[in-house]
N, C-alpha and C positions, 0 to 999 in steps of 0.2 A: 618692523614687526612681521614675523613670519606668518604666512597664511596657514589656516588649518589644513592638514593633509586630507585629501579626499579619500573616502573608503574605496576599496577595490570594487569595480563595477559588478563583479560576480555576486557581491553581497546585496546589491540592489535587485538582482534577479532572484536571489533567495527570498528577499522580503516581499517582492511582488507576487511571486509564485506561492509563497507561504500564505498570503492573505486569501488567495483563491482556494488554497487547500483548506484553510480554516473554515471558510464559508461553506465549501462543499461538504466537509465533515459535519458541520453544525446542522445542515438541512437534509443530508442524505446518508453518507457513510455511517455516521453515528446517530443523526437526528431522525432518520426516516422511521425508526422504530416507534417514535412518538405518534406518527400518523397511522400506524397499523391498526391499533384498537378502534379508533373512531371510524376508520374506513370500513373495517369489518362490521362494526355496529350499524353503519349506514346501509350497507349492501347485503350483509349476511353471508358473505363468501367464506369458504372454509380456510383454515390455516394452510392446508396443503396446496390449494390453488394459489394463495398469496405467496407462499414460499416458492412455488414453481415459477412464478413471475420473476422473483428476485434471482432464482437460479438461472433463468433465461438471460437476465441481465448480466450475470457473471460469465455465462458461457459465451454470449455474443461479444462481450468486452474482450474476452480472451482471443476470440477469432480475429477481432479487429486490431488488437495490440501489435502483432508483428508488422502489419501494414503501416500502422502509424509510426512505429519505430524506424522502419526503412525510409519513410518520407522525411522524418526528422533528420536522419543521417544525411540525406541528399539535399533537402531544401531549407532546413531550419524550422524554427518554431512558430513564427508569427502568424502566417496564414492558417496553419492547422489549428492554432489555438483560437483565432477569431471565429472560425467555422464552428468549433466545439462550443464556445461560449454562447453563440447564437442559438444552437440547437438545444443546449441544456436549459437555458431560460425558457425557451418555447415548450420544452417537455414539462416543466413544472406548471406553467400556465395552462397547458392542455389538460394535465391531470387534475387541476383544481376545478375544471368544468366537466369532468367525466360523469357519465350516467350508467355505464355498463362495463362488464368485465373486459370485452374486447378493447374498449377504449383505454382501460388500465394497462393492458399489454402493449398497446401502441405507445402510450406515454412512457412506459418502461423502455421500449425500444428507442425512442427519441433521447431519453436520458443516457442510455447506454452509448449510443453513437456520439452524443455531445460530449460526455465526460471522457470518452476514449481519446478524442481529439483535443479537448480543452483543459484537461486537468493533469492528473498524476504523471503519466509518461512524459508529457511535454516538459514538465518542470524537472523531473529526475534526469532526463537526458541532457537538458540544457545546463543544469547545475553541474553535472558530472563533466561536461565539456569545459567548464570554467575553473574547475578545481582538480588537483592531483594530490599534492601532499596533504591538503586539508579537506580531502573529499568526504571522509566520514563525518567531519565536523559540519561541513556545509549541508550534506544530505540529512543529517540528524536534525539540524536546525530547521531545514525545510519541513521535515516530517513532524517536528514538534508543533507546528501550527495546526496540523490535523488533530492532534491530541487535545489542544485547547478548544477545538470545536466541540468535542464531546462534553466538556464541562458546562456548556450552555444548554444541555438537554433539559434540565428543569425549567429554564426560561421558555423553551419551545413548548414543553408540555403545558405550562401555565397559559401561554398565548393561545394554544389550540382550545383549551378549556374556556377561555374568555371570549375569543373572537370566532371560533369554529375552524375546522381543518381546511375548508375550501379557501377561506379568506387568507389564512396564514400561508398556504401553499402558493396562492397567487402572488403574495408579497415576496415569497422566496424566489420565484422565477424572475420577477422584476429586479430584485436585489442582486441576482446573479449577473445580470447585464451591467448593472451599475458598478459592480466590483470587477467583473471579468474583462470588459473591453479596455479600460485604462491599463490593466496589467499586461495586455498583449503588446503595448507600445514599449514596454521595458525589455521584452525578450530579445536576446541576441544569440546567434548561433555559436560562435567560437571566439575566444579572446584574440587569437591570431589575426582575425579579420579586421580588428580595430587597433592594431599596433600594440597589443598587450600579450602577456603570457599567462598560463594558468597560475592561480594563487596570487597574482599580483607581481609587479616588478616591471622593469623596462626591458624591451627586447634587445637593446643594444648593449646591455650589460650581462654578459654570459654568467658572471658570478652571482648575479641576483637570484638566479634559479638554481644555483649549485652550492647551496649552503651545506651545513652538516647533514641536512636531510636530502641532499641532491641525489645520492646513490639510491635512497629509498624511492624518490620520485621516479627515477629512471627505471627502477625495477617494476614499478607499478604500470608503466606504460608499455606493456606487452601488446604488440599489434596482432591480435588473434582474431581472425574473421569468424563470422557466424558459421560458415561451412566447416571450419576447423573445430569450433566450439561444440557443435552437436555430435562430433565423433569422439569427444572426451568423456570419460566416465564421470569426472568431476562435475561437469555441467549438469548431467542428469541426476546425480546424487544430490547436489545442492537444490535443484528444481523440486525433487521429491520432498526434501526436508521443508522447504518453504511452502510447498503446496499443502502439506499436512497442516501447517499453521494456518494457511488460507482456508482450508476446510472448516476449521473451527471459528476463525475470526469472522467469516462471512455470515455466521449465524447470529451476530449481534442484533440482527433484525428482531429476534425473539427474546432478547435478554429482559427487556422491560415487561413483556407479557408473561414470561416465565416467573419473574419475581412477584408479579401480581398473583399468579396461580399458587405460589408458595405461601400466600397469606399476608403479604405486605400491603400496606396502604399505597395509594398512587404516589403520594408525596415521597414516602420512604423508598419505593421502588425506583422512582425517577432519580432521587438523590444517589442511590446505590449504583444504578446503571451509569449515571453521569460521573460518579466518583471513580469509576474505572479509568476515566480519562486522566485523572491525576497521576495514577501509576503509569499509565501510558505515556504521559508527558515526561514523567521522571525517567522512564526507560529511554526515550529518545534524547532527552537532555543529557543523560549519562553517557550515551554513545558519542554525543557531541564533544564531551570532555575526554573520554577514554578511548574512543574508537580508533584513533590514529596512533595510540601508544601501545596497545596490547594485541595479542593474537585474536583476530576476529573469529576464527573457528571455535576457539574455546568460549568466547563470549556468546556466540550463536548457540552453542550447546547449552549454556546456562539459561539463555532466553527460552529455549524449547522446554527445559525442565520447569521453569517458572510458569510457562503458559499451560503446561499439563496440570500442574497443581491448581492453577486458577480455574480451569474448566471443571476439574473434579470438585472444587469448592462450590461452584454454581450448582452442580448436580446434587450436592449434599445438603443444601439449605433446607431445614425443616424435614429432613428425610428420616425415615425409620430404619435403623440398622440394628439387627438382632434385638428388636423390641425396644430400642432406645431412640428417642427423638433427639436428633443432633441440634435442633434449634437453629439459632442464627450464628453459631460460632464459625461455620464454614464461610460465612459472608465475607469476612476480612480476607480470607484466602483468595476468593474470587476477585474482590476489588483490587487488592494489592498485586498479587502475582499474575493474574491474567493481564492486567494493564502493563506491568513492567515487562513481562515476557513478550507480549505482542508488540509493544512500543519499541523495544530495543531491537527486535528481529527485523523490522522494516529497513532502517538505515544500514544495518549490518549486511543484509542481503544485497542491497543496492551498491554499497561500497565494495563488497567482496567481488561483485561482478566487474566493477571498474578496475580494481586492483589486479585481478587475474587476466582480464581480456583487453584492457586498454580502452581508448576513446574512439578508435577508427570505426568500429561496428557496434558501439555501445547501445545505440538506440535499437538496432535490430535484435541484439542479444537480450536486452531488457524486455523487448516486445515478445520475443519467443518464450522467455521465462514466464512472463505474465500470462501468456496463453496456457502454459502448462498449469500454472497456479489456478487459473480460472476454471479449468476442468474440475479440479477438486473443490474450488470455491462454489461452483454451481451446484455441486452435490450436497453441500452443507445445509442450506435453507430447505431444500426439497426433502432431505432425509429427516431433519428435525420436525418440519411441518407435517410430514406423512405419519411419523411415529406419534405425534401429538393427536392427530385425527383418529388413529387406530387405537392407541392405548389410553388416550384421554389425559396425558401428562407430558410435559417437556423433559422430565427428569431422566427417563430412559434414553432419550436422544442425546442429551449432554453427557451421560455416563458412557455411551458408546463412543462419542467423540474423544473423551479423555483417554480411552484405551487406544484408539487409533493414533492420537497425537504422541503417545509414548513411544511409538515406533521411530519417530524422528530423532530421538535422543542418541541412540547408537550411530545412526547415519550421520548426524552432525559431528560426532566425535571422530569419525573415520574420514573426514574430508582431507584431501591431500594438500600439501603446501604449494604456494604459488610457483616457486622455482621448478618443482617437479612437473606441474601442469604446463608451464611454458616450455620445458624440455620436450614433453610429449607433443606439443603443438609444432615445435620445430621438426621433430621426427616425421610428423604427418606431412609437413610442407615439403621436406626433402623427398619423401616417398612419392608424393604426388608429382613432384618435378621429374623424378626418374621415370615414372610411368608415362608422363606426357612426352618424354624425349627418348624413350628406349628404342623407338623405331626409326629415329633420325640417324643418318650416317654421320660419322665424325668428320669435322671440317679439315 
Protein backbone atom coordinates (compact mmCIF):
# COMPACT_ATOMS: atom_id res chain seq x y z
CA UNK A 1 0.00 0.00 0.00
CA UNK A 2 1.41 3.34 -1.04
CA UNK A 3 1.91 5.91 1.65
CA UNK A 4 0.10 9.21 1.37
CA UNK A 5 2.09 11.89 -0.40
CA UNK A 6 3.33 14.57 1.98
CA UNK A 7 2.29 18.11 1.04
CA UNK A 8 5.01 20.48 -0.09
CA UNK A 9 6.56 22.09 2.99
CA UNK A 10 5.84 25.55 1.63
CA UNK A 11 2.15 24.96 2.31
CA UNK A 12 2.92 24.30 6.00
CA UNK A 13 4.55 27.74 6.07
CA UNK A 14 1.45 29.23 4.45
CA UNK A 15 -0.75 27.58 7.07
CA UNK A 16 1.34 28.59 10.09
CA UNK A 17 1.76 32.14 8.85
CA UNK A 18 -1.92 32.28 7.96
CA UNK A 19 -2.96 31.43 11.51
CA UNK A 20 -0.94 34.34 12.87
CA UNK A 21 -2.30 36.59 10.10
CA UNK A 22 -5.84 35.58 11.03
CA UNK A 23 -5.35 36.32 14.70
CA UNK A 24 -3.57 39.63 14.08
CA UNK A 25 -6.39 40.72 11.78
CA UNK A 26 -9.06 39.63 14.25
CA UNK A 27 -7.65 41.66 17.14
CA UNK A 28 -5.88 44.57 15.44
CA UNK A 29 -5.97 45.17 11.66
CA UNK A 30 -9.72 44.61 11.52
CA UNK A 31 -10.63 44.14 15.14
CA UNK A 32 -9.09 47.19 16.78
CA UNK A 33 -11.98 49.33 15.57
CA UNK A 34 -14.12 47.49 18.15
CA UNK A 35 -11.88 48.80 20.94
CA UNK A 36 -11.97 52.44 19.80
CA UNK A 37 -15.47 53.48 21.02
CA UNK A 38 -15.08 52.05 24.56
CA UNK A 39 -11.54 53.45 24.88
CA UNK A 40 -12.76 56.90 23.82
CA UNK A 41 -15.69 56.60 26.24
CA UNK A 42 -13.32 55.65 29.08
CA UNK A 43 -10.80 58.45 28.57
CA UNK A 44 -12.67 61.09 26.56
CA UNK A 45 -9.94 61.48 23.94
CA UNK A 46 -10.77 63.05 20.58
CA UNK A 47 -10.98 61.06 17.33
CA UNK A 48 -8.13 63.13 15.94
CA UNK A 49 -5.79 62.17 18.78
CA UNK A 50 -6.72 58.50 18.41
CA UNK A 51 -6.36 58.63 14.65
CA UNK A 52 -2.97 60.30 15.02
CA UNK A 53 -1.78 57.37 17.14
CA UNK A 54 -2.79 54.90 14.44
CA UNK A 55 -1.15 57.15 11.86
CA UNK A 56 2.00 57.03 13.97
CA UNK A 57 1.75 53.23 13.93
CA UNK A 58 1.49 53.18 10.13
CA UNK A 59 4.37 55.61 9.72
CA UNK A 60 6.69 53.83 12.14
CA UNK A 61 5.86 50.51 10.54
CA UNK A 62 6.84 51.91 7.17
CA UNK A 63 10.17 53.15 8.51
CA UNK A 64 10.93 49.75 10.03
CA UNK A 65 9.80 47.64 7.05
CA UNK A 66 12.89 48.10 4.80
CA UNK A 67 15.14 47.15 7.72
CA UNK A 68 13.05 44.04 8.44
CA UNK A 69 13.04 43.06 4.77
CA UNK A 70 16.82 43.33 4.51
CA UNK A 71 17.25 41.22 7.67
CA UNK A 72 14.97 38.54 6.24
CA UNK A 73 16.94 38.44 2.98
CA UNK A 74 20.15 37.93 4.93
CA UNK A 75 19.27 35.89 8.02
CA UNK A 76 15.88 34.27 7.48
CA UNK A 77 12.58 34.54 9.37
CA UNK A 78 12.77 32.65 12.68
CA UNK A 79 14.61 35.02 15.04
CA UNK A 80 12.92 38.12 13.66
CA UNK A 81 9.49 36.57 14.09
CA UNK A 82 10.14 35.36 17.66
CA UNK A 83 11.21 38.88 18.64
CA UNK A 84 8.11 40.34 17.00
CA UNK A 85 5.70 37.91 18.64
CA UNK A 86 7.15 38.69 22.08
CA UNK A 87 6.74 42.44 21.63
CA UNK A 88 3.27 42.25 20.09
CA UNK A 89 1.82 40.23 22.95
CA UNK A 90 3.48 42.60 25.42
CA UNK A 91 2.00 45.59 23.59
CA UNK A 92 -1.57 44.33 23.98
CA UNK A 93 -1.04 43.47 27.64
CA UNK A 94 0.44 46.92 28.34
CA UNK A 95 -2.45 48.65 26.53
CA UNK A 96 -4.97 46.70 28.63
CA UNK A 97 -3.53 48.38 31.74
CA UNK A 98 -3.02 51.92 30.40
CA UNK A 99 -4.30 54.95 32.32
CA UNK A 100 -3.19 57.92 30.19
CA UNK A 101 -2.67 59.05 26.61
CA UNK A 102 1.13 58.74 26.63
CA UNK A 103 0.76 55.11 27.67
CA UNK A 104 -1.57 54.56 24.71
CA UNK A 105 1.14 55.91 22.38
CA UNK A 106 3.79 53.70 24.02
CA UNK A 107 1.53 50.66 23.55
CA UNK A 108 1.00 51.57 19.89
CA UNK A 109 4.78 51.84 19.52
CA UNK A 110 5.29 48.36 20.98
CA UNK A 111 2.62 46.92 18.67
CA UNK A 112 4.21 48.65 15.69
CA UNK A 113 7.66 47.25 16.36
CA UNK A 114 6.31 43.82 17.23
CA UNK A 115 4.06 43.38 14.22
CA UNK A 116 6.73 44.73 11.87
CA UNK A 117 9.03 41.88 12.90
CA UNK A 118 6.46 39.20 13.70
CA UNK A 119 3.66 39.27 11.12
CA UNK A 120 2.99 40.46 7.57
CA UNK A 121 6.43 40.99 5.97
CA UNK A 122 7.94 37.88 7.57
CA UNK A 123 5.26 35.63 6.06
CA UNK A 124 5.10 37.34 2.68
CA UNK A 125 8.85 37.14 2.11
CA UNK A 126 9.10 33.56 3.34
CA UNK A 127 6.17 32.32 1.26
CA UNK A 128 7.45 34.14 -1.84
CA UNK A 129 10.80 32.36 -1.40
CA UNK A 130 9.07 28.96 -1.42
CA UNK A 131 6.83 29.54 -4.46
CA UNK A 132 7.42 30.80 -8.00
CA UNK A 133 4.90 29.29 -10.44
CA UNK A 134 2.23 29.17 -7.72
CA UNK A 135 3.24 32.41 -6.03
CA UNK A 136 -0.07 34.22 -6.50
CA UNK A 137 -1.99 31.19 -5.24
CA UNK A 138 0.22 30.83 -2.16
CA UNK A 139 0.22 34.52 -1.27
CA UNK A 140 -3.52 34.85 -1.84
CA UNK A 141 -4.13 31.84 0.39
CA UNK A 142 -1.91 33.37 3.07
CA UNK A 143 -3.73 36.70 2.83
CA UNK A 144 -7.14 34.99 2.94
CA UNK A 145 -6.56 34.17 6.59
CA UNK A 146 -6.49 37.92 7.31
CA UNK A 147 -9.90 38.33 5.73
CA UNK A 148 -11.33 35.54 7.89
CA UNK A 149 -10.15 37.53 10.89
CA UNK A 150 -12.51 40.34 9.96
CA UNK A 151 -15.52 38.04 10.06
CA UNK A 152 -15.02 37.61 13.80
CA UNK A 153 -15.60 41.33 14.47
CA UNK A 154 -19.14 40.81 15.88
CA UNK A 155 -17.73 38.23 18.32
CA UNK A 156 -15.09 40.71 19.47
CA UNK A 157 -17.71 43.46 19.88
CA UNK A 158 -19.90 41.11 21.92
CA UNK A 159 -16.96 40.01 24.09
CA UNK A 160 -16.04 43.61 24.87
CA UNK A 161 -19.65 44.40 25.79
CA UNK A 162 -19.76 41.37 28.09
CA UNK A 163 -16.34 41.35 29.74
CA UNK A 164 -14.97 44.88 29.18
CA UNK A 165 -12.31 46.14 26.80
CA UNK A 166 -9.42 45.80 29.27
CA UNK A 167 -10.09 42.14 29.99
CA UNK A 168 -10.52 41.28 26.32
CA UNK A 169 -7.35 43.12 25.31
CA UNK A 170 -5.35 41.33 28.02
CA UNK A 171 -6.61 38.00 26.67
CA UNK A 172 -5.67 39.09 23.14
CA UNK A 173 -2.06 39.66 24.19
CA UNK A 174 -1.72 36.28 25.87
CA UNK A 175 -3.42 34.63 22.91
CA UNK A 176 -0.88 36.17 20.54
CA UNK A 177 1.93 34.40 22.38
CA UNK A 178 0.04 31.09 22.38
CA UNK A 179 -0.46 31.21 18.61
CA UNK A 180 2.68 33.08 17.54
CA UNK A 181 5.54 31.24 19.21
CA UNK A 182 4.70 27.76 17.82
CA UNK A 183 4.35 29.29 14.34
CA UNK A 184 7.96 30.52 14.47
CA UNK A 185 9.15 26.90 14.56
CA UNK A 186 7.59 26.24 11.14
CA UNK A 187 9.35 29.08 9.35
CA UNK A 188 12.20 28.20 6.96
CA UNK A 189 14.17 30.61 4.78
CA UNK A 190 14.41 28.96 1.32
CA UNK A 191 13.55 25.49 -0.07
CA UNK A 192 17.04 25.11 -1.57
CA UNK A 193 18.49 25.04 1.96
CA UNK A 194 16.55 21.81 2.63
CA UNK A 195 17.07 19.92 -0.62
CA UNK A 196 13.88 21.19 -2.26
CA UNK A 197 12.97 23.59 -5.04
CA UNK A 198 10.21 26.24 -5.19
CA UNK A 199 6.67 24.90 -5.70
CA UNK A 200 7.75 21.34 -4.80
CA UNK A 201 9.67 18.64 -6.61
CA UNK A 202 13.04 16.98 -6.35
CA UNK A 203 16.26 18.90 -6.95
CA UNK A 204 17.81 16.01 -8.87
CA UNK A 205 15.06 15.95 -11.46
CA UNK A 206 15.52 18.94 -13.70
CA UNK A 207 12.31 18.18 -15.55
CA UNK A 208 10.20 18.39 -12.39
CA UNK A 209 10.54 22.13 -12.39
CA UNK A 210 10.45 22.47 -16.18
CA UNK A 211 6.94 21.46 -17.05
CA UNK A 212 4.80 23.38 -19.48
CA UNK A 213 4.97 26.25 -17.00
CA UNK A 214 8.76 26.14 -16.82
CA UNK A 215 9.31 29.03 -19.18
CA UNK A 216 6.87 31.12 -17.17
CA UNK A 217 8.68 30.26 -13.93
CA UNK A 218 12.00 31.27 -15.45
CA UNK A 219 10.53 34.52 -16.70
CA UNK A 220 9.37 35.37 -13.20
CA UNK A 221 12.76 34.86 -11.68
CA UNK A 222 14.30 38.16 -12.75
CA UNK A 223 17.24 38.93 -10.47
CA UNK A 224 16.62 42.65 -10.03
CA UNK A 225 18.24 44.27 -7.02
CA UNK A 226 16.67 46.95 -4.87
CA UNK A 227 19.15 49.52 -6.20
CA UNK A 228 17.98 48.75 -9.72
CA UNK A 229 14.31 48.62 -8.72
CA UNK A 230 14.23 52.14 -7.27
CA UNK A 231 15.53 53.53 -10.59
CA UNK A 232 12.63 52.03 -12.54
CA UNK A 233 9.44 53.96 -13.20
CA UNK A 234 7.41 50.77 -12.77
CA UNK A 235 8.44 50.43 -9.12
CA UNK A 236 7.26 53.91 -8.17
CA UNK A 237 4.11 53.72 -10.28
CA UNK A 238 3.07 50.47 -8.60
CA UNK A 239 4.02 51.89 -5.19
CA UNK A 240 1.75 54.91 -5.73
CA UNK A 241 -1.16 52.75 -6.90
CA UNK A 242 -0.97 50.49 -3.88
CA UNK A 243 -0.28 53.41 -1.54
CA UNK A 244 -3.52 55.10 -2.56
CA UNK A 245 -5.26 51.85 -1.66
CA UNK A 246 -3.43 51.84 1.67
CA UNK A 247 -4.54 55.43 2.28
CA UNK A 248 -8.13 54.19 2.25
CA UNK A 249 -7.77 50.76 3.84
CA UNK A 250 -5.93 52.16 6.86
CA UNK A 251 -9.09 54.05 7.85
CA UNK A 252 -10.97 50.83 8.67
CA UNK A 253 -10.32 51.90 12.26
CA UNK A 254 -13.28 54.28 11.82
CA UNK A 255 -15.66 52.09 9.77
CA UNK A 256 -17.57 50.84 12.80
CA UNK A 257 -17.78 54.29 14.37
CA UNK A 258 -18.89 55.83 11.06
CA UNK A 259 -21.69 53.29 10.63
CA UNK A 260 -22.88 54.10 14.16
CA UNK A 261 -22.85 57.79 13.26
CA UNK A 262 -24.95 57.05 10.17
CA UNK A 263 -27.76 55.80 12.43
CA UNK A 264 -27.16 52.05 12.57
CA UNK A 265 -27.50 49.98 15.72
CA UNK A 266 -24.32 48.56 17.21
CA UNK A 267 -25.31 45.04 16.12
CA UNK A 268 -26.01 46.08 12.51
CA UNK A 269 -22.88 48.24 12.32
CA UNK A 270 -20.71 45.41 13.65
CA UNK A 271 -22.30 42.96 11.20
CA UNK A 272 -21.81 45.35 8.27
CA UNK A 273 -18.20 46.16 9.16
CA UNK A 274 -17.52 42.47 9.70
CA UNK A 275 -19.28 41.52 6.46
CA UNK A 276 -16.70 43.53 4.52
CA UNK A 277 -14.39 40.66 5.37
CA UNK A 278 -16.58 38.28 3.37
CA UNK A 279 -15.97 40.28 0.20
CA UNK A 280 -12.35 40.66 1.27
CA UNK A 281 -12.04 36.89 1.60
CA UNK A 282 -13.73 36.45 -1.78
CA UNK A 283 -11.21 38.79 -3.39
CA UNK A 284 -8.22 36.98 -1.95
CA UNK A 285 -9.64 33.55 -2.70
CA UNK A 286 -10.38 34.69 -6.25
CA UNK A 287 -6.75 35.66 -6.78
CA UNK A 288 -5.71 32.25 -5.41
CA UNK A 289 -7.65 30.71 -8.30
CA UNK A 290 -7.09 33.29 -11.05
CA UNK A 291 -3.90 35.11 -10.10
CA UNK A 292 -1.49 32.81 -11.93
CA UNK A 293 -3.68 32.55 -15.04
CA UNK A 294 -4.47 36.12 -16.11
CA UNK A 295 -2.72 39.48 -16.48
CA UNK A 296 -2.20 40.78 -12.95
CA UNK A 297 -2.05 44.39 -14.15
CA UNK A 298 -5.61 44.20 -15.46
CA UNK A 299 -6.80 42.47 -12.33
CA UNK A 300 -5.17 45.15 -10.18
CA UNK A 301 -6.97 47.84 -12.19
CA UNK A 302 -10.30 46.11 -11.57
CA UNK A 303 -9.44 45.85 -7.87
CA UNK A 304 -8.83 49.61 -7.61
CA UNK A 305 -12.12 50.35 -9.41
CA UNK A 306 -14.02 48.14 -6.96
CA UNK A 307 -12.31 49.69 -3.96
CA UNK A 308 -13.20 53.19 -5.18
CA UNK A 309 -16.87 52.20 -5.55
CA UNK A 310 -16.77 50.66 -2.08
CA UNK A 311 -15.47 53.69 -0.19
CA UNK A 312 -17.91 55.90 -2.12
CA UNK A 313 -20.68 53.58 -0.92
CA UNK A 314 -19.55 54.05 2.68
CA UNK A 315 -19.68 57.83 2.26
CA UNK A 316 -23.19 57.59 0.75
CA UNK A 317 -25.01 55.63 3.46
CA UNK A 318 -28.00 57.69 4.68
CA UNK A 319 -26.57 60.72 2.86
CA UNK A 320 -28.67 63.60 1.54
CA UNK A 321 -28.03 64.14 -2.19
CA UNK A 322 -30.06 66.85 -3.93
CA UNK A 323 -32.63 66.64 -1.17
CA UNK A 324 -32.99 62.86 -1.45
CA UNK A 325 -31.92 60.55 1.36
CA UNK A 326 -30.04 57.60 -0.13
CA UNK A 327 -30.91 55.39 2.83
CA UNK A 328 -29.11 52.09 3.17
CA UNK A 329 -28.87 51.19 -0.50
CA UNK A 330 -25.17 52.26 -0.73
CA UNK A 331 -24.38 49.81 2.10
CA UNK A 332 -24.08 46.74 -0.20
CA UNK A 333 -21.69 48.72 -2.41
CA UNK A 334 -19.45 49.29 0.60
CA UNK A 335 -19.68 45.73 1.94
CA UNK A 336 -19.17 43.94 -1.38
CA UNK A 337 -16.93 46.18 -3.50
CA UNK A 338 -14.67 47.56 -0.78
CA UNK A 339 -13.98 44.06 0.48
CA UNK A 340 -13.45 42.55 -2.97
CA UNK A 341 -11.24 45.40 -4.16
CA UNK A 342 -9.08 45.61 -1.09
CA UNK A 343 -8.84 41.84 -0.66
CA UNK A 344 -7.73 41.12 -4.22
CA UNK A 345 -5.26 44.03 -4.35
CA UNK A 346 -3.06 42.67 -1.52
CA UNK A 347 -1.94 39.33 -3.05
CA UNK A 348 -1.80 40.97 -6.50
CA UNK A 349 0.66 43.60 -5.28
CA UNK A 350 2.86 41.06 -3.55
CA UNK A 351 2.90 38.57 -6.41
CA UNK A 352 3.56 41.32 -8.98
CA UNK A 353 6.65 42.35 -7.03
CA UNK A 354 7.86 38.75 -7.04
CA UNK A 355 7.09 38.25 -10.74
CA UNK A 356 8.89 41.42 -11.79
CA UNK A 357 11.89 41.47 -9.43
CA UNK A 358 12.52 37.85 -8.39
CA UNK A 359 13.49 36.38 -5.04
CA UNK A 360 17.06 37.64 -4.54
CA UNK A 361 16.09 41.01 -3.02
CA UNK A 362 12.39 40.38 -2.53
CA UNK A 363 12.38 41.13 1.20
CA UNK A 364 14.15 44.46 0.73
CA UNK A 365 11.87 45.45 -2.16
CA UNK A 366 8.69 44.50 -0.29
CA UNK A 367 9.99 46.39 2.74
CA UNK A 368 10.65 49.54 0.72
CA UNK A 369 7.26 49.30 -0.98
CA UNK A 370 5.62 48.89 2.41
CA UNK A 371 7.46 51.99 3.57
CA UNK A 372 5.99 54.04 0.73
CA UNK A 373 2.56 52.52 1.40
CA UNK A 374 2.87 53.42 5.08
CA UNK A 375 3.41 57.10 4.34
CA UNK A 376 0.00 57.17 2.69
CA UNK A 377 -1.51 54.79 5.24
CA UNK A 378 -0.37 57.04 8.06
CA UNK A 379 -2.23 59.98 6.54
CA UNK A 380 -5.55 58.13 6.27
CA UNK A 381 -6.63 57.81 9.92
CA UNK A 382 -5.27 61.26 10.81
CA UNK A 383 -7.14 62.86 7.91
CA UNK A 384 -10.47 61.17 8.60
CA UNK A 385 -10.17 61.73 12.37
CA UNK A 386 -9.30 65.41 11.93
CA UNK A 387 -12.19 66.03 9.52
CA UNK A 388 -14.52 64.28 11.97
CA UNK A 389 -13.40 66.56 14.80
CA UNK A 390 -13.73 69.71 12.68
CA UNK A 391 -16.87 68.96 10.66
CA UNK A 392 -18.61 66.61 13.08
CA UNK A 393 -19.02 63.82 10.50
CA UNK A 394 -17.04 60.99 8.95
CA UNK A 395 -18.86 61.39 5.63
CA UNK A 396 -16.73 64.20 4.21
CA UNK A 397 -13.50 62.35 4.99
CA UNK A 398 -14.58 59.18 3.20
CA UNK A 399 -15.84 61.21 0.24
CA UNK A 400 -12.40 62.81 -0.09
CA UNK A 401 -10.77 59.38 0.06
CA UNK A 402 -12.97 58.09 -2.76
CA UNK A 403 -11.82 60.97 -4.99
CA UNK A 404 -8.16 60.34 -4.15
CA UNK A 405 -8.46 56.61 -4.76
CA UNK A 406 -9.89 57.19 -8.23
CA UNK A 407 -6.45 58.49 -9.28
CA UNK A 408 -5.05 54.95 -8.88
CA UNK A 409 -7.19 53.56 -11.72
CA UNK A 410 -5.36 55.12 -14.72
CA UNK A 411 -2.02 54.53 -13.01
CA UNK A 412 -2.77 50.81 -12.67
CA UNK A 413 -3.88 50.62 -16.29
CA UNK A 414 -0.53 52.09 -17.42
CA UNK A 415 1.78 49.60 -15.67
CA UNK A 416 4.44 48.16 -18.00
CA UNK A 417 4.78 44.41 -18.75
CA UNK A 418 7.40 42.36 -16.91
CA UNK A 419 9.57 41.76 -19.98
CA UNK A 420 9.98 45.47 -20.63
CA UNK A 421 10.84 46.18 -17.00
CA UNK A 422 13.42 43.36 -17.02
CA UNK A 423 14.98 44.83 -20.19
CA UNK A 424 15.21 48.24 -18.52
CA UNK A 425 16.91 46.65 -15.49
CA UNK A 426 19.45 44.94 -17.78
CA UNK A 427 20.19 48.26 -19.46
CA UNK A 428 20.77 49.83 -16.05
CA UNK A 429 23.12 47.00 -15.10
CA UNK A 430 25.13 47.39 -18.33
CA UNK A 431 25.29 51.15 -17.89
CA UNK A 432 26.50 50.82 -14.31
CA UNK A 433 29.11 48.28 -15.40
CA UNK A 434 30.43 50.62 -18.09
CA UNK A 435 30.57 53.53 -15.64
CA UNK A 436 32.53 51.47 -13.10
CA UNK A 437 35.05 50.32 -15.70
CA UNK A 438 35.39 53.28 -18.03
CA UNK A 439 38.57 54.49 -16.34
CA UNK A 440 40.23 51.06 -16.38
CA UNK A 441 42.84 50.37 -19.05
CA UNK A 442 42.14 47.48 -21.43
CA UNK A 443 44.13 44.36 -20.60
